[in-house]
Structures are given as C-alpha cells and as structure tokens.
DSSP file (Angstrom, degrees, kcal/mol; ACC not computed):
  #  RESIDUE AA STRUCTURE BP1 BP2  ACC     N-H-->O    O-->H-N    N-H-->O    O-->H-N    TCO  KAPPA ALPHA  PHI   PSI    X-CA   Y-CA   Z-CA
    1    1 A M              0   0    0      0, 0.0    70,-2.9     0, 0.0     2,-0.2   0.000 360.0 360.0 360.0 146.9    1.9   -7.8    8.1
    2    2 A R  B >>  -A   70   0A   0     68,-0.3     3,-1.0     1,-0.1     4,-0.7  -0.692 360.0-111.2-108.5 162.0    2.9   -5.1    5.6
    3    3 A V  G >4 S+     0   0    0     66,-2.1     3,-1.1    63,-0.8    64,-0.2   0.892 120.0  57.4 -56.5 -40.1    1.6   -4.3    2.1
    4    4 A Y  G 34 S+     0   0    0     62,-1.0    -1,-0.3     1,-0.2    63,-0.1   0.757 100.3  58.4 -64.7 -24.2    5.0   -5.4    0.7
    5    5 A D  G <4 S+     0   0    0     -3,-1.0    -1,-0.2    61,-0.2    -2,-0.2   0.651  85.0  98.7 -81.7 -16.2    4.5   -8.9    2.4
    6    6 A L  S << S-     0   0    0     -3,-1.1     2,-0.2    -4,-0.7     3,-0.1  -0.377  74.3-124.2 -68.6 150.4    1.2   -9.6    0.6
    7    7 A K    >   -     0   0    0      1,-0.1     3,-2.2     4,-0.1    33,-0.4  -0.523  43.1 -73.7 -89.6 163.8    1.3  -11.8   -2.5
    8    8 A Q  T 3  S+     0   0    0      1,-0.3    33,-0.2    -2,-0.2    -1,-0.1  -0.362 122.5  17.3 -58.1 128.2    0.1  -10.7   -5.9
    9    9 A G  T 3  S+     0   0    0     31,-3.0    -1,-0.3     1,-0.3     2,-0.1   0.236  94.4 129.3  92.4 -12.4   -3.8  -10.7   -5.9
   10   10 A E    <   -     0   0    0     -3,-2.2    30,-1.9    30,-0.1     2,-0.4  -0.444  45.6-147.3 -77.3 151.3   -4.1  -10.8   -2.1
   11   11 A V  E     +B   39   0A   0     28,-0.2     2,-0.3    62,-0.1    28,-0.2  -0.933  20.4 168.9-120.2 141.0   -6.3   -8.3   -0.3
   12   12 A G  E     -B   38   0A   0     26,-2.6    26,-3.3    -2,-0.4     2,-0.5  -0.948  32.2-117.5-144.2 165.5   -5.8   -6.7    3.1
   13   13 A K  E     -BC  37  72A   0     59,-2.8    59,-2.2    -2,-0.3     2,-0.3  -0.917  34.1-116.9-107.8 130.1   -7.3   -3.9    5.2
   14   14 A I  E     + C   0  71A   0     22,-2.8    21,-2.6    -2,-0.5    57,-0.3  -0.487  37.9 168.8 -69.3 124.7   -5.0   -1.0    6.2
   15   15 A T  E     +     0   0A   0     55,-2.4     2,-0.3     1,-0.4    56,-0.2   0.696  63.8   5.6-107.5 -28.3   -4.6   -0.9   10.0
   16   16 A K  E     - C   0  70A   0     54,-1.3    54,-2.9    17,-0.1     2,-0.5  -0.972  51.4-155.5-159.3 141.0   -1.7    1.6   10.4
   17   17 A I  E     - C   0  69A   0     -2,-0.3     2,-1.3    52,-0.2    52,-0.2  -0.973  10.3-157.2-120.4 115.4    0.4    3.9    8.2
   18   18 A E        +     0   0    0     50,-3.1     2,-0.3    -2,-0.5    51,-0.1  -0.358  59.0  98.8 -91.1  55.8    3.8    4.7    9.7
   19   19 A L        -     0   0    0     -2,-1.3     2,-0.3     2,-0.1    -2,-0.1  -0.870  46.7-171.2-132.5 164.9    4.4    7.9    7.8
   20   20 A S    >   +     0   0    0     -2,-0.3     3,-0.7     4,-0.0     4,-0.5  -0.946  46.9  19.0-148.5 170.3    4.0   11.6    8.6
   21   21 A G  T 3> S-     0   0    0     -2,-0.3     4,-1.9     1,-0.2     3,-0.2  -0.345 117.7 -11.0  71.8-144.3    4.1   14.9    6.8
   22   22 A S  H 3> S+     0   0    0      1,-0.2     4,-2.5     2,-0.2    -1,-0.2   0.817 131.1  58.3 -66.9 -33.1    3.7   15.3    3.0
   23   23 A A  H <> S+     0   0    0     -3,-0.7     4,-2.1     1,-0.2    -1,-0.2   0.924 109.1  45.3 -63.0 -43.7    4.1   11.6    2.2
   24   24 A L  H  > S+     0   0    0     -4,-0.5     4,-2.4    -3,-0.2    -2,-0.2   0.893 112.5  51.7 -65.5 -40.5    1.1   10.8    4.4
   25   25 A E  H  X S+     0   0    0     -4,-1.9     4,-2.3     2,-0.2    -2,-0.2   0.901 109.2  50.1 -63.4 -41.8   -0.9   13.7    2.9
   26   26 A R  H  X S+     0   0    0     -4,-2.5     4,-1.2     2,-0.2    -2,-0.2   0.926 112.6  46.2 -63.7 -45.2   -0.2   12.5   -0.6
   27   27 A L  H  <>S+     0   0    0     -4,-2.1     5,-2.5     1,-0.2     4,-0.4   0.917 112.3  51.0 -63.2 -42.5   -1.3    8.9    0.1
   28   28 A S  H ><5S+     0   0    0     -4,-2.4     3,-1.2     1,-0.2    -1,-0.2   0.889 106.3  54.4 -62.3 -39.8   -4.4   10.2    1.9
   29   29 A A  H 3<5S+     0   0    0     -4,-2.3    -1,-0.2     1,-0.3    -2,-0.2   0.795 107.8  51.2 -64.2 -27.7   -5.3   12.4   -1.1
   30   30 A L  T 3<5S-     0   0    0     -4,-1.2    -1,-0.3    -3,-0.4    -2,-0.2   0.495 125.3-102.6 -87.3  -4.3   -5.1    9.3   -3.3
   31   31 A G  T < 5S+     0   0    0     -3,-1.2     2,-1.3    -4,-0.4    -3,-0.2   0.478  78.2 135.9  98.0   3.4   -7.5    7.3   -1.0
   32   32 A V      < +     0   0    0     -5,-2.5     2,-0.3    -6,-0.2    -1,-0.2  -0.720  34.4 139.7 -86.9  95.0   -4.8    5.2    0.8
   33   33 A R    >   -     0   0    0     -2,-1.3     3,-1.8    -3,-0.1   -19,-0.3  -0.870  61.1 -77.8-134.6 163.3   -6.1    5.6    4.4
   34   34 A V  T 3  S+     0   0    0     -2,-0.3   -19,-0.2     1,-0.2     3,-0.1  -0.418 117.5  29.1 -60.8 134.0   -6.5    3.5    7.5
   35   35 A G  T 3  S+     0   0    0    -21,-2.6    -1,-0.2     1,-0.4     2,-0.2   0.160  93.2 117.7  99.3 -17.5   -9.6    1.3    7.2
   36   36 A E    <   -     0   0    0     -3,-1.8   -22,-2.8   -23,-0.1    -1,-0.4  -0.501  66.6-117.0 -81.8 151.4   -9.4    1.0    3.4
   37   37 A Q  E     -B   13   0A   0    -24,-0.2    18,-0.6    -2,-0.2     2,-0.4  -0.693  29.9-164.0 -85.7 142.3   -9.0   -2.3    1.6
   38   38 A V  E     -BD  12  54A   0    -26,-3.3   -26,-2.6    -2,-0.3     2,-0.4  -0.984   5.8-164.4-129.2 137.9   -5.8   -2.7   -0.5
   39   39 A E  E     -BD  11  53A   0     14,-2.2    14,-2.5    -2,-0.4     2,-0.6  -0.980  20.9-129.6-122.6 134.5   -5.1   -5.2   -3.2
   40   40 A V  E     + D   0  52A   0    -30,-1.9   -31,-3.0    -2,-0.4    12,-0.2  -0.737  25.2 179.1 -81.9 119.0   -1.6   -6.0   -4.6
   41   41 A I  E     -     0   0A   0     10,-2.9     2,-0.3    -2,-0.6    11,-0.2   0.912  58.9 -35.2 -84.7 -51.0   -1.8   -5.9   -8.4
   42   42 A S  E     - D   0  51A   0      9,-1.4     9,-3.3   -34,-0.1    -1,-0.3  -0.988  48.4-123.5-165.5 165.6    1.8   -6.6   -9.2
   43   43 A F  E     - D   0  50A   0     -2,-0.3     7,-0.2     7,-0.2   -36,-0.0  -0.816  35.1-106.1-111.5 156.5    5.5   -6.2   -8.3
   44   44 A S    >   -     0   0    0      5,-2.4     3,-1.6    -2,-0.3    -1,-0.1  -0.237  47.0 -89.8 -72.0 172.9    8.2   -4.7  -10.4
   45   45 A L  T 3  S+     0   0    0      1,-0.3    -1,-0.1     2,-0.1    -2,-0.0   0.877 128.1  29.3 -55.3 -45.7   10.8   -7.1  -11.9
   46   46 A L  T 3  S-     0   0    0      0, 0.0    -1,-0.3     0, 0.0    -2,-0.0   0.158 113.5-110.4-102.1  18.0   13.2   -7.0   -8.9
   47   47 A K  S <  S+     0   0    0     -3,-1.6    -2,-0.1     2,-0.1     3,-0.1   0.812  79.0 132.5  56.7  34.1   10.5   -6.3   -6.3
   48   48 A S  S    S+     0   0    0      1,-0.1    15,-2.1    14,-0.1     2,-0.3   0.599  73.3  18.7 -87.5 -12.0   11.7   -2.8   -5.8
   49   49 A S  E     - E   0  62A   0     13,-0.3    -5,-2.4    14,-0.1     2,-0.4  -0.972  68.0-146.1-151.2 164.1    8.2   -1.4   -6.1
   50   50 A V  E     -DE  43  61A   0     11,-2.6    11,-3.1    -2,-0.3     2,-0.6  -0.993   9.6-141.1-137.1 140.3    4.6   -2.6   -5.9
   51   51 A L  E     -DE  42  60A   0     -9,-3.3   -10,-2.9    -2,-0.4    -9,-1.4  -0.904  29.4-178.3-101.8 122.7    1.4   -1.6   -7.7
   52   52 A I  E     -DE  40  59A   0      7,-3.0     7,-2.6    -2,-0.6     2,-0.5  -0.821  23.6-140.6-120.3 159.7   -1.6   -1.5   -5.4
   53   53 A S  E     +DE  39  58A   0    -14,-2.5   -14,-2.2    -2,-0.3     2,-0.3  -0.987  31.0 160.5-118.1 125.6   -5.3   -0.8   -5.9
   54   54 A C  E >   -DE  38  57A   0      3,-2.9     3,-1.1    -2,-0.5   -16,-0.2  -0.965  65.5  -7.3-149.3 126.6   -7.0    1.1   -3.1
   55   55 A A  T 3  S-     0   0    0    -18,-0.6     3,-0.1    -2,-0.3    -1,-0.1   0.900 128.2 -54.3  54.9  46.2  -10.3    3.1   -3.1
   56   56 A A  T 3  S+     0   0    0      1,-0.2     2,-0.4   -25,-0.0    -1,-0.3   0.678 119.0 107.0  63.9  21.2  -10.7    2.6   -6.9
   57   57 A V  E <   -E   54   0A   0     -3,-1.1    -3,-2.9   -27,-0.1     2,-0.5  -0.984  62.8-140.6-128.2 139.4   -7.2    4.1   -7.6
   58   58 A R  E     -E   53   0A   0     -2,-0.4     2,-0.4    -5,-0.2    -5,-0.2  -0.879  24.9-176.4 -99.5 131.4   -4.0    2.3   -8.6
   59   59 A V  E     -E   52   0A   0     -7,-2.6    -7,-3.0    -2,-0.5     2,-0.5  -0.989  20.4-142.6-131.8 133.5   -0.9    3.5   -6.9
   60   60 A G  E     -E   51   0A   0     -2,-0.4     2,-0.4    -9,-0.2    -9,-0.2  -0.845  24.5-171.1 -94.1 128.8    2.7    2.6   -7.4
   61   61 A L  E     -E   50   0A   0    -11,-3.1   -11,-2.6    -2,-0.5     2,-0.1  -0.944  22.0-121.7-122.5 140.8    4.7    2.5   -4.2
   62   62 A R  E  >  -E   49   0A   0     -2,-0.4     4,-2.6   -13,-0.2     3,-0.3  -0.380  34.5-109.0 -68.7 158.5    8.5    2.1   -3.6
   63   63 A K  H  > S+     0   0    0    -15,-2.1     4,-1.6     1,-0.2   -59,-0.1   0.902 118.6  54.3 -56.0 -44.3    9.5   -0.9   -1.4
   64   64 A S  H  4 S+     0   0    0    -16,-0.2    -1,-0.2     1,-0.2     4,-0.2   0.860 112.3  43.5 -62.1 -36.2   10.5    1.4    1.5
   65   65 A L  H >4 S+     0   0    0     -3,-0.3     3,-1.5     1,-0.2    -1,-0.2   0.889 110.5  54.3 -75.5 -40.6    7.0    3.1    1.5
   66   66 A A  H >< S+     0   0    0     -4,-2.6   -62,-1.0     1,-0.3     3,-0.9   0.769 102.2  59.5 -65.2 -25.5    5.1   -0.2    1.1
   67   67 A Q  T 3< S+     0   0    0     -4,-1.6    -1,-0.3     1,-0.2    -2,-0.2   0.544  98.6  59.2 -79.9  -6.8    6.9   -1.6    4.1
   68   68 A K  T <  S+     0   0    0     -3,-1.5   -50,-3.1    -4,-0.2     2,-0.6   0.347  87.6  84.4-101.6   4.4    5.5    1.3    6.3
   69   69 A I  E <   - C   0  17A   0     -3,-0.9   -66,-2.1   -52,-0.2     2,-0.3  -0.928  68.2-155.1-111.5 111.6    1.8    0.4    5.6
   70   70 A Q  E     -AC   2  16A   0    -54,-2.9   -55,-2.4    -2,-0.6   -54,-1.3  -0.644  15.1-178.5 -88.3 141.8    0.5   -2.3    7.9
   71   71 A V  E     - C   0  14A   0    -70,-2.9     2,-0.4    -2,-0.3   -57,-0.2  -0.933  21.8-141.4-134.2 157.7   -2.4   -4.5    6.9
   72   72 A S  E       C   0  13A   0    -59,-2.2   -59,-2.8    -2,-0.3   -70,-0.0  -0.964 360.0 360.0-116.4 141.3   -4.5   -7.3    8.3
   73   73 A V              0   0    0     -2,-0.4   -62,-0.1   -61,-0.2    -1,-0.1   0.438 360.0 360.0 -90.2 360.0   -5.6  -10.1    6.0
C-alpha cells in the first residue's frame, strides 16, 4: 500500500521509500523516514497532492511522490 492509497485520517508505518538523491534527503530532513508513522491529513481538491503528518511535521506531497512511499497499516 502507498501513502496515496490511505484514506483521510488513516495512519500507516513507512516501510519503504522508492526515491534517491536530493528528494530522499529532503524528506529525511523533514522526518519522513522508514519506520516513522504517517497520517493522511487531507487531499487537494482533485487529489493531485496530499497533506501528511509525520514526526510532528506536516508535509505536502505531490501525487507522484506520495505513490513512491510504501506503508503498512
């Protein structure tokens, strides 16, 4: 399951992040790492982005990025 597949209010634990380079470093600096719990706060109007809460930080992710973060419920 991916972060994008979670419904609003659902919580999951990050199991794998399929990114590399600067994108992975930016997420890691914000606390979005393997092993952390992530909660979906809301989706944009056309579901083109998702607002998540992870490690006491709220982060907005594009759909393409949210689909590269695997979670277990």
